C-alpha positions as CSV (number, residue, x, y, z in Angstrom):
1,M,-23.2,-37.4,-24.7
2,K,-22.3,-33.7,-25.3
3,N,-24.4,-32.7,-22.3
4,V,-22.8,-35.2,-20.1
5,F,-19.3,-34.0,-21.1
6,R,-20.3,-30.4,-20.5
7,L,-21.6,-31.3,-17.1
8,L,-18.3,-33.0,-16.2
9,V,-16.4,-29.9,-17.3
10,L,-18.6,-27.7,-15.2
11,M,-18.1,-29.9,-12.2
12,L,-14.4,-30.0,-12.7
13,F,-13.9,-26.2,-13.0
14,A,-16.7,-24.9,-10.8
15,P,-14.8,-25.3,-7.5
16,V,-11.9,-23.2,-8.9
17,A,-14.3,-20.5,-10.2
18,L,-16.2,-20.4,-6.9
19,A,-13.3,-20.7,-4.5
20,A,-12.6,-17.6,-2.3
21,W,-9.2,-16.2,-1.9
22,E,-7.4,-18.5,0.5
23,E,-5.6,-17.5,3.7
24,G,-2.0,-18.6,3.7
25,V,-2.0,-18.7,-0.1
26,N,-3.3,-15.4,-1.4
27,Y,-3.1,-13.4,1.8
28,E,-1.7,-13.9,5.3
29,R,-2.9,-13.0,8.7
30,L,-0.5,-10.8,10.7
31,A,1.1,-12.4,13.7
32,A,-0.4,-9.6,15.8
33,P,-3.1,-7.1,14.7
34,Q,-1.7,-3.6,14.3
35,P,-3.4,-0.3,15.2
36,T,-5.0,1.7,12.3
37,D,-5.2,5.4,11.8
38,S,-8.6,5.5,10.2
39,G,-11.1,5.5,13.0
40,D,-14.2,3.4,12.2
41,K,-13.3,3.0,8.5
42,I,-11.7,-0.1,7.1
43,E,-8.0,0.8,6.5
44,V,-6.0,-0.2,3.4
45,R,-2.4,0.6,4.0
46,E,0.2,0.5,1.2
47,L,3.7,-0.2,2.2
48,F,6.0,1.0,-0.5
49,W,9.4,2.5,-1.4
50,Y,10.1,5.0,-4.1
51,G,13.1,3.1,-5.3
52,C,11.1,-0.1,-5.9
53,P,10.2,-0.7,-9.6
54,H,7.3,-3.0,-8.5
55,C,5.8,-0.2,-6.5
56,Y,6.1,2.1,-9.5
57,H,4.3,-0.4,-11.7
58,L,1.6,-0.8,-9.2
59,E,0.8,2.9,-9.2
60,P,-1.5,3.0,-12.3
61,A,-3.7,0.1,-11.0
62,L,-3.7,1.6,-7.6
63,R,-4.8,5.0,-8.9
64,E,-7.7,3.3,-10.8
65,W,-8.7,1.4,-7.7
66,L,-8.8,4.6,-5.6
67,K,-11.2,6.1,-8.1
68,H,-13.8,3.6,-7.0
69,K,-12.8,3.2,-3.3
70,P,-15.9,2.6,-1.1
71,D,-16.7,5.4,1.4
72,D,-16.2,3.2,4.3
73,V,-12.6,2.5,3.3
74,A,-9.6,4.7,4.1
75,F,-6.4,4.5,2.1
76,V,-3.1,5.2,3.8
77,R,0.4,5.2,2.3
78,M,3.4,4.3,4.4
79,P,7.0,4.2,3.1
80,A,8.6,1.0,4.3
81,I,12.1,1.6,5.6
82,L,13.7,-1.9,5.4
83,G,17.3,-0.6,5.4
84,Q,19.4,2.5,6.0
85,S,19.5,3.2,2.2
86,W,15.7,3.4,2.2
87,E,15.5,6.1,4.8
88,L,16.1,9.1,2.6
89,L,13.1,8.4,0.4
90,G,10.9,7.5,3.3
91,H,11.8,10.9,4.9
92,A,10.9,12.5,1.6
93,Y,7.4,11.1,1.6
94,Y,6.7,12.2,5.1
95,T,8.0,15.7,4.3
96,A,5.5,15.8,1.5
97,E,2.7,14.6,3.8
98,V,3.4,17.1,6.5
99,L,3.6,19.9,4.0
100,G,0.3,18.7,2.4
101,V,1.9,18.3,-1.1
102,V,1.8,14.5,-1.6
103,D,-0.4,15.0,-4.7
104,K,2.2,17.3,-6.2
105,V,5.4,15.3,-5.6
106,H,4.4,11.6,-5.2
107,E,4.3,10.8,-8.9
108,P,7.3,13.1,-9.8
109,I,9.5,11.3,-7.3
110,F,8.6,8.0,-8.8
111,D,9.1,9.3,-12.3
112,R,12.4,10.9,-11.6
113,I,13.8,7.5,-10.5
114,H,12.1,5.0,-12.9
115,K,11.1,7.1,-15.9
116,D,13.9,9.7,-16.1
117,R,16.5,7.3,-14.6
118,K,17.9,9.9,-12.3
119,R,19.0,8.9,-8.8
120,I,17.9,10.6,-5.6
121,R,20.8,10.1,-3.2
122,T,20.9,13.3,-1.1
123,V,18.6,15.8,0.6
124,D,19.6,18.3,-2.1
125,D,18.2,15.8,-4.7
126,V,15.0,15.5,-2.8
127,R,14.7,19.3,-2.4
128,A,15.2,19.8,-6.1
129,V,12.1,17.6,-6.9
130,F,10.0,19.6,-4.4
131,V,11.2,22.9,-5.8
132,E,10.5,21.8,-9.4
133,Q,6.9,21.2,-8.3
134,G,6.5,24.7,-6.8
135,I,7.3,24.1,-3.2
136,P,9.6,26.8,-1.8
137,A,13.0,25.6,-0.6
138,N,12.5,27.1,2.9
139,D,9.2,25.3,3.3
140,F,10.9,22.1,2.3
141,N,13.7,22.6,4.8
142,K,11.2,23.3,7.7
143,G,9.2,20.2,6.8
144,W,12.3,18.0,6.4
145,N,13.7,19.0,9.8
146,S,10.3,18.9,11.6
147,F,9.6,16.8,14.7
148,A,6.6,15.3,12.9
149,V,8.6,14.0,10.0
150,V,11.3,12.6,12.2
151,T,8.7,10.8,14.3
152,K,6.9,9.3,11.3
153,T,10.1,8.2,9.7
154,N,11.3,6.5,12.8
155,R,7.9,4.6,13.0
156,A,8.4,3.5,9.3
157,K,11.7,1.9,10.3
158,R,9.6,-0.6,12.4
159,V,7.5,-2.0,9.5
160,R,9.4,-5.3,9.5
161,D,8.4,-6.0,13.1
162,M,4.9,-4.4,12.8
163,Y,3.8,-6.1,9.6
164,G,6.2,-9.0,9.1
165,I,7.2,-7.9,5.7
166,S,10.5,-8.5,3.8
167,G,9.6,-6.6,0.6
168,V,7.3,-4.1,-1.1
169,P,4.8,-3.4,-2.3
170,T,2.6,-4.9,0.4
171,L,-1.0,-4.0,1.2
172,I,-2.3,-4.3,4.7
173,V,-6.0,-4.5,5.3
174,N,-7.4,-3.2,8.6
175,G,-4.2,-4.0,10.5
176,K,-5.0,-7.7,10.2
177,Y,-4.0,-9.1,6.8
178,R,-1.3,-8.6,4.3
179,T,-1.1,-9.4,0.6
180,S,1.3,-8.8,-2.2
181,A,1.6,-9.4,-5.9
182,T,3.6,-12.6,-5.2
183,L,0.9,-14.0,-2.9
184,A,-2.0,-12.9,-5.0
185,G,-0.5,-13.6,-8.4
186,G,-0.1,-10.1,-9.8
187,N,-1.0,-6.5,-9.2
188,D,-4.6,-6.6,-10.4
189,K,-5.2,-9.8,-8.4
190,M,-3.6,-8.2,-5.3
191,L,-6.3,-5.5,-5.4
192,Q,-9.0,-8.1,-5.9
193,V,-7.7,-9.8,-2.7
194,V,-7.9,-6.4,-1.0
195,D,-11.5,-6.1,-2.1
196,Y,-12.2,-9.5,-0.7
197,L,-10.6,-8.7,2.6
198,I,-12.5,-5.4,2.8
199,E,-15.8,-7.3,2.4
200,K,-14.6,-9.9,5.0
201,E,-13.9,-7.1,7.5
202,R,-17.2,-5.4,6.6
203,K,-19.1,-8.6,7.4
204,A,-17.2,-9.2,10.6
205,S,-18.0,-5.7,11.8
206,A,-21.7,-6.2,11.0
207,G,-21.6,-9.5,12.9
208,D,-20.1,-7.8,15.9
209,A,-22.6,-5.0,15.8
210,A,-25.5,-7.6,15.7
211,K,-24.2,-9.3,18.8
212,K,-24.5,-6.0,20.9
């Protein structure tokens, strides 16, 4: 009798345990595929905003995930500018990217807002964070006003149309799929969904190669 009961329990829960992440539930397909910036690699793009507490709380899990990122996967950050008030911090990220100092200022910007509870409202506030991390003010000014930063920032204003998002953080896999903590059921599960989609893209690529 015990064995029969155990078998019934396994039959009841096995479909849940074996089920794959479900499109339309745990992740969504973009209305139109978007170009990637990663060549032949599978791209994982993080859409974020420094002022977002959920993005801040994702950072530790994301850093851990990046330690074990497969070689055929490229990770790209993209500040989402979903409103005029978001533009300043998006511009700040791209200034760091153009100057090659993202590793120096990315975490301090997050910490200043969410840990130190200090607001970043002006260009002077942004500059102060850069200078505190050893970036000369003149270098910051040149980067901030550069054509490259302006161009990248303007592109980031189009994230709503490009990726169909209304909030952050959102992760985009290979320009085809999006997931979020809400869809996946939490930050850790969101990254598990990303791993699933990476494998899905890997298999699709292998299948396409086999047809040639």
